[in-house]
C-alpha positions, 0 to 999 in steps of 0.5 A, spaced: 715 193 621 711 199 623 713 204 627 711 211 629 715 217 629 718 219 636 721 226 639 728 227 639 730 222 633 734 223 627 731 220 621 735 219 614 730 220 608 734 217 602 728 218 597 723 223 595 718 218 597 721 216 604 721 224 605 713 225 603 711 219 607 715 222 613 712 229 612 705 226 612 706 222 619 709 228 622 703 232 620 698 227 622 702 227 629 702 235 630 709 236 628 711 243 625 717 246 622 721 251 626 717 256 622 711 254 624 709 251 618 706 244 617 711 239 614 708 238 608 708 245 606 716 245 603 720 240 600 726 240 603 728 233 600 730 237 594 736 241 598 740 235 600 737 229 596 739 222 599 743 226 604 736 229 607 736 228 615 730 230 619 731 232 626 725 231 630 725 235 637 719 236 641 714 238 637 718 242 631 722 239 626 728 241 622 732 239 615 739 238 615 745 235 611 746 227 614 753 228 612 754 234 616 750 232 622 754 225 622 761 229 623 758 235 628 754 230 632 758 223 631 755 220 637 747 222 635 744 216 633 740 216 626 735 212 624 733 210 616 726 211 615 723 207 609 716 208 606 713 203 602 706 203 598 702 197 597 696 200 593 693 205 598 697 203 604 703 206 606 708 201 610 713 205 614 719 201 617 726 204 620 733 201 621 738 204 625 744 206 622 751 204 625 748 197 627 752 191 625 751 189 617 749 182 620 743 186 624 741 190 618 741 184 613 737 180 618 732 186 619 731 186 611 730 179 611 724 179 616 721 185 612 715 182 609 713 187 604 719 186 600 716 182 594 722 183 588 729 181 588 730 188 585 728 191 591 732 187 596 738 188 591 737 196 591 736 196 599 742 191 600 746 196 595 744 202 599 746 199 606 753 197 603 754 204 600 752 207 607 757 202 611 763 204 606 761 211 607 762 210 614 768 207 614 771 212 609 772 207 603 769 207 596 766 202 592 
């Protein structure tokens, strides 16, 4: 499933690769950091790592901690941004966090570019961790 970044969205980038792909897309679309620098100028993923959230507003973006954002803005939707490279081609997908587990598993089962069982297990394990975190449980 391909998509284009939209203004007024909050994108969770869990890996460095996801972060780089999102920054590329944001730069191509003309977005800037609030400092007026282009998105690929900084690597903010190193600050929050797997809890990195990119807030997209009008033509500006900012980086915040996903856990903080979820506590302060519990009603604001967060979209998970995925980037998968196959050769030279970048495939971007997203999923809405907070959907039912069944919806997320159905989404994963329809992603055509997942070729290995290990990739599928990694994505499912991460979804389980995210749901457990939302419910306050631990693994």
